[in-house]
C-alpha positions, -999 to +999 in steps of 0.1 A: +444-812+924+438-811+886+401-810+891+404-782+916+425-762+892+399-768+864+371-755+886+391-725+895+398-718+858+361-723+850+351-698+877+375-672+864+361-678+829+326-673+841+336-641+859+353-628+828+322-637+806+299-619+831+321-588+831+322-588+792+284-591+791+280-562+816+304-540+796+285-549+764+252-538+779+267-505+791+281-499+756+247-506+739+229-482+763+256-455+757+252-460+719+214-457+721+217-425+741+241-411+716+218-420+687+188-404+705+208-372+710+224-372+676+202-380+646+217-391+614+190-372+595+172-404+582+172-413+545+179-378+533+209-375+557+223-408+545+218-397+509+235-363+513+259-372+540+246-345+562+240-349+599+218-330+623+219-324+660+191-330+684+156-330+668+136-298+674+105-300+697+070-303+680+062-267+688+094-253+673+086-222+651+099-227+616+115-196+601+093-178+576+062-199+583+032-183+598+006-205+614-030-192+609-050-186+641-074-214+650-111-211+641-134-197+666-158-220+685-187-205+666-185-193+630-213-171+616-228-186+584-225-165+553-254-141+547-275-146+516-275-116+493-301-111+466-301-088+436-331-084+413-323-074+377-344-049+358-363-077+340-371-095+372-344-122+372-331-128+408-295-135+416-288-149+451-256-161+467-238-167+499-202-171+508-188-203+523-154-217+533-136-241+511-122-241+475-154-253+457-185-236+447-219-245+433-240-225+408-276-233+398-304-219+376-339-226+389-370-221+369-405-220+385-418-244+359-427-281+365-453-306+355-480-284+370-475-260+341-480-287+315-512-288+294-527-319+278-507-311+247-474-307+265-476-335+291-441-349+296-423-317+284-404-311+317-394-348+318-380-345+283-363-311+289-345-327+319-331-353+296-321-327+270-302-306+296-265-300+287-269-311+251-263-291+220-269-253+223-269-225+197-233-218+207-219-252+216-221-288+204-230-314+230-194-327+228-180-292+235-204-289+265-193-322+279-156-314+273-158-279+289-174-294+320-149-322+323-119-300+316-123-282+349-134-312+369-169-300+371-202-319+378-234-308+362-269-322+365-306-313+360-337-323+377-375-317+374-404-320+398-439-308+399-431-271+404-394-266+396-368-272+369-332-270+382-298-270+365-268-271+388-230-271+382-203-275+408-165-270+405-136-250+420-142-214+428-116-202+403-138-214+375-169-196+385-171-173+354-169-203+330-195-222+351-220-194+349-215-188+312-219-225+303-249-230+326-268-200+313-261-210+277-275-245+283-306-231+299-313-202+276-302-215+242-310-252+238-308-261+201-334-289+204-321-307+174-346-331+159-323-361+162-315-354+198-351-349+208-361-382+191-332-400+207-343-388+242-379-397+235-368-433+227-349-434+260-379-422+279-401-448+263-376-475+273-375-463+309-413-462+309-415-498+297-390-509+324-409-490+351-443-503+341-437-536+359-429-518+391-460-503+408-439-484+433-426-461+406-461-448+400-470-444+436-468-406+439-483-401+405-513-423+415-516-404+448-518-370+430-541-382+401-566-397+426-566-369+450-565-338+429-582-322+399-562-297+379-524-290+377-513-313+406-530-342+388-504-340+360-481-370+361-443-367+366-440-399+345-460-392+314-476-419+294-461-433+262-489-417+242-481-382+257-444-386+251-450-396+215-468-363+208-437-342+219-414-327+193-391-297+188-420-273+181-439-283+213-408-279+234-399-245+220-434-232+226-433-246+262-399-228+268-412-195+254-442-196+277-426-207+309-389-197+309-396-160+315-376-137+337-399-134+367-397-171+372-359-176+369-334-175+398-296-178+396-283-190+429-247-198+440-229-209+471-192-201+478-189-171+456-185-133+459-219-118+452-207-087+434-185-108+411-214-131+404-237-102+395-211-086+372-208-119+353-244-130+352-262-097+345-251-094+308-262-130+302-296-127+319-307-091+315-323-096+281-346-125+290-382-116+281-403-102+309-436-117+297-455-134+325-463-164+304-490-188+316-510-180+348-506-197+381-519-233+378-549-242+399-556-274+417-586-287+437-585-316+461-614-338+452-605-373+464-609-405+444-596-439+436-568-452+415-562-489+405-533-503+385-524-539+376-488-549+370-470-578+354-456-588+388-476-604+415-481-571+433-506-545+422-519-516+442-550-495+448-550-460+463-581-442+474-584-407+489-616-392+503-627-356+499-620-339+532-609-306+546-578-323+559-553-332+532-536-356+557-563-382+550-546-390+517-514-398+536-533-421+559-544-441+529-509-444+516-496-455+549-522-484+548-510-493+514-474-494+524-482-516+554-501-540+532-473-540+506-447-549+532-468-576+547-473-592+513-436-592+506 
């Protein structure tokens, strides 16, 4: 009899425990539903004691906030506008979306315009870009570019010198003024010129053990006679002949108005012209040196290097200039096989 009573009591306890568990589950589900319907407002609500009702749907329109229309499937690119000043300088620009803009001054003057006395001048002028001008010290130039978060650089090739400057659109007037000042009014201080010449010699010595660095120069010197045979990487002897007087004469002959273009992207054209015209309209209109001439003659170029790899380039006189590229393809194949 006692054992029967114990089993009955145990059964009642189990039924009670099961009923309590079921009630607990119902209570948890009810609390979860209540929390989902009534948000506490998160951390901000806890901090301020405020509570909010049901969360708004994702497409709920916020009062006072206007959502711009989506972009069309096809957006027409900005049209390029060109203005030619009275002295021949061209100003070109096009609009673009975004908050940044880029401004550049491009001069039709590269190594093809160098003479035996000025070989290496464009290479040195590239190094002297954004240094001391007649209106600014080099420190001021660097600080003004950095103050607006800008990025400036210069490059030189066989036919073109380029100076570019990029920053936010709101700083476009300052960008144009600094850029034109650096291009038009370089001070060419003796100590700066000598310092950059030393750097060029050091770079030349470092590159002399790498035949690949002279590949394009070798290609042009063996294939052409005239302006295109001028090297982009001048020899140490040519660089040593350069000085302030040589550079000033080179600038006077080649940085003339018909060969200068100011181009910008992401700016208003009329605003650009109103800012740049007073800065560029007084550039001399002299034509300077004539158009350089080159003749394809073909030839051979050999160079020995300190490393185990040297190279030879030969180009044959032909009516098809592509022959020279065939020769260079053969050299590159040989070079890869050797490595």
